[in-house]
C-alpha positions in Angstrom: -93.3 103.0 -30.1 -91.5 102.3 -26.9 -90.2 98.9 -25.6 -88.8 98.6 -22.0 -86.5 95.7 -21.1 -86.7 94.7 -17.5 -82.9 94.8 -17.1 -79.9 97.0 -17.4 -77.8 94.2 -18.8 -76.5 95.5 -22.2 -76.5 92.0 -23.6 -80.2 91.6 -23.0 -81.1 95.2 -24.2 -79.0 94.9 -27.4 -80.4 91.4 -28.1 -83.9 93.0 -28.1 -82.7 96.0 -30.2 -81.2 93.7 -32.8 -84.0 91.2 -32.9 -86.7 93.7 -33.6 -84.9 95.2 -36.6 -86.3 92.3 -38.7 -89.9 93.2 -37.8 -91.5 96.1 -39.7 -94.0 96.9 -37.0 -91.2 97.2 -34.4 -88.1 98.3 -36.2 -88.5 101.9 -35.3 -89.2 101.3 -31.6 -87.2 103.0 -28.9 -85.7 100.3 -26.7 -84.5 101.1 -23.2 -83.7 99.1 -20.1 -84.7 99.6 -16.5 -83.4 98.0 -13.3 -86.0 95.4 -12.2 -85.7 92.6 -9.7 -86.8 89.2 -11.0 -88.1 88.3 -7.5 -86.6 84.8 -8.0 -83.2 83.4 -7.0 -80.1 85.1 -8.3 -79.5 81.8 -10.1 -82.8 80.2 -11.0 -82.6 76.4 -10.7 -85.7 75.3 -12.5 -87.7 76.1 -15.7 -90.6 77.2 -13.5 -88.5 79.6 -11.6 -86.9 81.0 -14.8 -90.3 81.5 -16.4 -91.5 83.3 -13.2 -88.5 85.6 -13.3 -89.1 86.5 -16.9 -92.8 87.2 -16.3 -91.9 89.3 -13.2 -89.4 91.3 -15.1 -91.8 92.0 -18.0 -94.7 92.8 -15.6 -92.8 95.2 -13.5 -91.1 96.9 -16.5 -94.5 97.7 -18.1 -94.7 101.4 -17.5 -95.3 104.1 -20.1 -94.5 101.7 -23.0 -96.2 99.6 -25.7 -94.3 96.4 -24.8 -92.1 95.3 -22.0 -89.6 92.5 -22.1 -88.5 90.2 -19.4 -85.5 88.0 -20.1 -84.2 85.4 -17.5 -81.6 82.7 -17.8 -81.8 79.7 -15.6 -81.2 76.0 -15.2 -83.8 73.3 -16.0 -83.7 69.5 -15.4 -83.0 67.5 -18.5 -82.9 63.7 -18.3 -79.9 61.8 -19.7 -77.6 64.9 -19.6 -74.2 64.6 -17.9 -75.2 67.0 -15.0 -79.0 66.6 -15.1 -79.4 70.3 -16.0 -79.2 72.6 -18.9 -79.3 76.4 -19.2 -82.2 78.1 -21.0 -83.2 81.7 -21.7 -86.8 82.6 -21.3 -88.1 85.8 -23.0 -91.6 87.2 -22.1 -93.0 90.1 -24.0 -95.9 91.8 -22.2 -98.4 94.1 -24.0 -100.4 95.1 -20.9 -102.9 92.2 -21.3 -101.1 89.1 -22.6 -97.7 87.4 -22.1 -95.9 86.2 -25.2 -93.2 83.7 -24.4 -90.2 82.2 -26.2 -87.2 80.1 -25.3 -83.7 79.8 -26.6 -81.9 76.6 -27.3 -80.3 75.0 -24.3 -76.8 73.9 -23.3 -75.1 72.2 -20.4 -72.5 73.8 -18.1 -69.4 71.8 -17.0 -70.1 69.4 -14.2 -68.0 71.3 -11.6 -69.9 74.6 -12.4 -73.3 72.8 -11.9 -72.1 71.3 -8.7 -71.0 74.7 -7.4 -74.4 76.2 -8.2 -76.3 73.5 -6.4 -74.0 72.6 -3.5 -72.4 76.0 -2.8 -75.2 78.3 -3.9 -73.0 80.2 -6.4 -74.4 81.9 -9.5 -73.0 81.0 -12.9 -70.6 84.0 -13.0 -69.2 83.0 -9.6 -69.0 79.3 -10.6 -67.2 80.1 -13.8 -64.6 82.2 -11.9 -64.1 79.6 -9.1 -63.5 76.8 -11.7 -61.0 79.0 -13.5 -62.9 79.0 -16.8 -62.9 82.8 -16.8 -61.4 85.6 -14.8 -64.3 87.9 -15.8 -66.5 88.4 -12.7 -69.4 89.6 -14.9 -69.3 87.1 -17.8 -73.1 87.3 -18.1 -72.8 90.9 -19.2 -70.4 90.0 -22.0 -69.9 86.9 -24.0 -71.6 84.7 -21.5 -70.6 81.1 -20.7 -72.3 80.0 -24.0 -69.8 82.3 -25.8 -66.9 80.8 -23.9 -68.0 77.2 -24.3 -68.7 77.6 -28.0 -65.4 79.5 -28.4 -67.2 82.6 -29.7 -69.5 80.8 -32.1 -72.6 81.6 -30.1 -72.2 84.6 -27.9 -74.7 85.3 -25.2 -76.4 88.2 -27.2 -77.1 85.8 -30.1 -78.3 83.1 -27.7 -80.6 85.6 -26.0 -81.9 86.8 -29.4 -83.2 83.2 -30.0 -85.6 83.6 -27.1 -86.7 87.1 -28.2 -87.4 85.9 -31.8 -89.4 82.9 -30.6 -91.5 85.2 -28.3 -92.1 87.5 -31.2 -93.8 84.6 -33.1 -97.0 85.5 -31.1 -96.9 89.2 -32.0 -96.2 88.6 -35.6 -99.0 85.9 -35.9 -101.7 87.0 -33.5 -104.4 85.3 -35.6 -102.9 82.0 -34.8 -102.8 82.5 -31.0 
């Protein structure tokens, strides 16, 4: 069995590799990544845009495989939060006919980072650098802001795995969907 992740980000690829180890029907699958454009903003600013990005990645990655996976992080409006927005990870698994979607838990970025994203058009990595929270220009390919903000308690790979596992609910329980 072959699974293609629509990204070359090691965090996303390794999240899929680790998540499927708990599923007998997937545990022996070969997982690879491929460079795919999400065809949405570099920093999605709505749940709709984030979902579209994940669907686009999964659709375009579906070539010579049994399943393709699109993973996209983005912001979504959440009432009563300090900034009005939270980060969410969307995972879409595509089997060539149907999309199987899952989401991660959500968290809020610091106010100044959110302001920089919306007012200056920066992506999260750039906003994290500009605020001095990290010097890593590619934090999204390592611990992620979730890892920094939780002081290592929830690194980005584990956060991403949440979305993969919730998308796998559909594949493991097809009789319910």
